[in-house]
C-alpha positions as CSV (number, residue, x, y, z in Angstrom):
1,X,19.3,52.8,-16.5
2,X,21.3,55.4,-14.6
3,X,24.3,54.8,-16.8
4,X,22.3,55.3,-20.0
5,X,20.8,58.5,-18.7
6,X,24.3,59.8,-17.8
7,X,25.7,58.8,-21.2
8,X,22.7,60.5,-22.9
9,X,23.2,63.7,-20.9
10,X,27.0,63.6,-21.8
11,X,26.2,63.1,-25.5
12,X,23.7,66.0,-25.5
13,X,26.1,68.4,-23.8
14,X,29.0,67.3,-26.0
15,X,27.1,67.7,-29.2
16,X,25.3,70.9,-28.3
17,X,28.5,72.7,-27.5
18,X,31.0,71.1,-29.8
19,X,29.0,71.3,-33.0
20,X,27.3,74.4,-34.3
21,X,25.6,72.3,-37.0
22,X,23.0,69.7,-36.5
23,X,24.2,66.5,-34.8
24,X,24.2,63.3,-36.9
25,X,20.7,61.8,-36.9
26,X,22.0,58.4,-35.7
27,X,23.1,60.1,-32.4
28,X,19.6,61.2,-31.6
29,X,17.5,58.1,-32.6
30,X,19.2,55.7,-30.3
31,X,21.6,54.1,-32.8
32,X,24.5,56.0,-31.3
33,X,24.8,53.4,-28.6
34,X,26.1,50.9,-31.2
35,X,28.5,53.4,-32.8
36,X,32.1,53.5,-31.8
37,X,31.6,56.7,-30.0
38,X,28.5,55.3,-28.1
39,X,30.5,52.2,-27.1
40,X,33.3,54.3,-25.9
41,X,30.9,56.5,-23.8
42,X,29.5,53.3,-22.3
43,X,33.0,52.0,-21.5
44,X,34.0,55.3,-20.0
45,X,31.1,55.2,-17.7
46,X,31.8,51.6,-16.7
47,X,35.6,52.1,-16.1
48,X,34.9,55.2,-14.0
49,X,31.7,54.2,-12.2
50,X,33.2,54.7,-8.7
51,X,35.0,57.9,-9.6
52,X,31.8,59.4,-11.0
53,X,29.7,58.6,-8.0
54,X,28.7,61.5,-5.7
55,X,28.9,61.9,-1.9
56,X,26.1,63.0,0.4
57,X,26.9,66.7,-0.6
58,X,26.7,65.9,-4.3
59,X,30.4,66.2,-4.9
60,X,32.0,63.8,-7.4
61,X,34.5,61.4,-6.0
62,X,37.0,62.2,-8.8
63,X,36.8,65.9,-8.0
64,X,37.6,65.1,-4.3
65,X,40.6,62.9,-5.5
66,X,41.9,65.8,-7.6
67,X,41.8,68.1,-4.5
68,X,43.3,65.4,-2.2
69,X,46.2,64.7,-4.6
70,X,46.9,68.3,-5.3
71,X,46.6,68.0,-9.0
72,X,47.0,71.2,-11.0
73,X,45.8,71.3,-14.6
74,X,47.8,73.7,-16.9
75,X,45.5,74.8,-19.7
76,X,47.2,74.8,-23.2
77,X,50.1,77.0,-23.8
78,X,48.7,79.8,-21.6
79,X,49.8,80.2,-18.0
80,X,46.3,79.5,-16.7
81,X,46.1,76.8,-14.2
82,X,43.1,75.1,-12.6
83,X,43.0,73.4,-9.2
84,X,39.3,72.4,-9.3
85,X,36.4,71.9,-11.6
86,X,37.9,68.8,-13.4
87,X,38.4,65.1,-12.9
88,X,40.9,62.5,-13.9
89,X,39.2,59.5,-15.4
90,X,40.3,56.1,-16.8
91,X,40.4,56.0,-20.6
92,X,41.3,52.3,-21.0
93,X,40.2,49.1,-19.3
94,X,42.0,47.9,-16.2
95,X,43.9,45.2,-18.1
96,X,45.5,47.9,-20.3
97,X,46.6,50.3,-17.6
98,X,50.2,50.9,-16.7
99,X,51.2,51.7,-13.2
100,X,54.4,53.0,-11.7
101,X,55.9,50.5,-9.3
102,X,57.1,51.7,-5.9
103,X,60.9,51.6,-5.5
104,X,62.1,48.9,-3.2
105,X,63.7,50.0,0.0
106,X,67.0,48.3,1.0
């Protein structure tokens, strides 16, 4: 149930800001969950469940990871850089992810 509420909130925010025209009716009557976009939203929540959890202070785990790793996000072609306020999330299932292997020491 928590996942569905989060996806619903995500969809409302996305469509209220991204589209100045009315959202597609299917997105508001519950059928969006079976659309490709609804399925992706569900998968995104599943793949990132641990990263989207909050600590006792309400901070997202993924935001803490960004800070811990020192990730800097360069925005577009501008020179603006962000060091907080964003997360890195998985966009594919675990069996499709590619990882860098550690070099072997002699």
